[in-house]
Structures are given as C-alpha cells and as structure tokens.
Steps between C-alpha positions, in 0.01 A plus 500: 500500500247791483794738458579331174157582358458842326369755748209590269321180605700348789231609745246271317709186551387224735681181606408215275522120548491324162419132490658401169807286572682646200484836669534405867816280476777707665278814511561713806233768471236621250301825464180552296464859381240713311688761297191704415466759222737448211601151609365147492232379738742281695869439557655241733863506602666174625834504683717182488792369704737486200536599137468135399165472685366825347603382148338159560172661615507738202557217249233287671242783455582585137636182347789480252574533126320832478514725195737796536301824495509852638168452690324790328283315254489124557577222753858383557813562706777759515817563698530833685750679717401729788757747621522646851787725612692392190467132582332284236254225607403248229156343472236357268154617416222285356178647359197272475143524383232288670234417239198514480496766770770700335683569823850638443756366749864582558729278707858614570797400708776721643790254545709710737207593732358148482151631432239373256199722423178438320255763379173462309219710367201442262501851344870584443673431166849351491635848413334676797594213735862521382510879556369447853739203563805722425449655850336209679806389697608317695721775637853445635532642850826580675 
C-alpha cells in the first residue's frame, strides 16, 4: 500500500497495527506516516477488503448525521470526487475538532480504493489542513 501514499512522505510510513475494533474489522493493512513540513503531524492509511468494509470503518470513526460543510472553517462532512486518468472515484471527508486540545482531524474514505485515512495536527487550521488534504491520497496505482 506504500505506493498509494504520496511520494513526498511515503518513506516516513511504518506498518501500524491498530487495536480499535471499529478500525480493524476487515482491515488488511495500515501505515502510519509523518508528512513533515506543510502537513499534519500524523496520517494513517487503512486498507480494507471491500468498499462496504471501508465505508463501515469510516462511519464508525466519524459517526452520522454530520453537518454538510466544505471543511475549511468548521467541523462537518462533505462529499468529494478524486480523478485519476479520467476515472472518477467518490468518497467522503469529515473534518473534526478535538476540544479542549484544539486538534484538527480529517478522516476520509476512498470508496473505489477501499482506503480510509485519518490525519491530525494541533497547529493546523481547517483551511490549511484542507489544502494539504487535496494532495494527500490515497493514490490509484495501475
């Protein structure tokens, strides 16, 4: 799965074994990465055995009935479409704020690639996290 992580930080990724049953059910592999300058402190990519499993893990992490937002100013959820080689891949992005620490967190799912990702940082705003997220992958590989 390392080849589905952007090359700018793929060499920082290490195998990860989460213990949360919401995440581990039907998970096949996970990588914990440290994007470095311009990115959040951490990002974890989780690969699942099916789209249904990835969606279930995503929903288990973020909950339901979230406010529709663009993830630049406040917590909520949005739909997105990634495009690779002219092929569109739908997904969802949720932006969260962990108070009182003020940690910004983004959780997203790429339905076609069956990958859920989770990034967090205590210093980034929603707007800067969103800008970083636009190139955070996962990447489709041929």
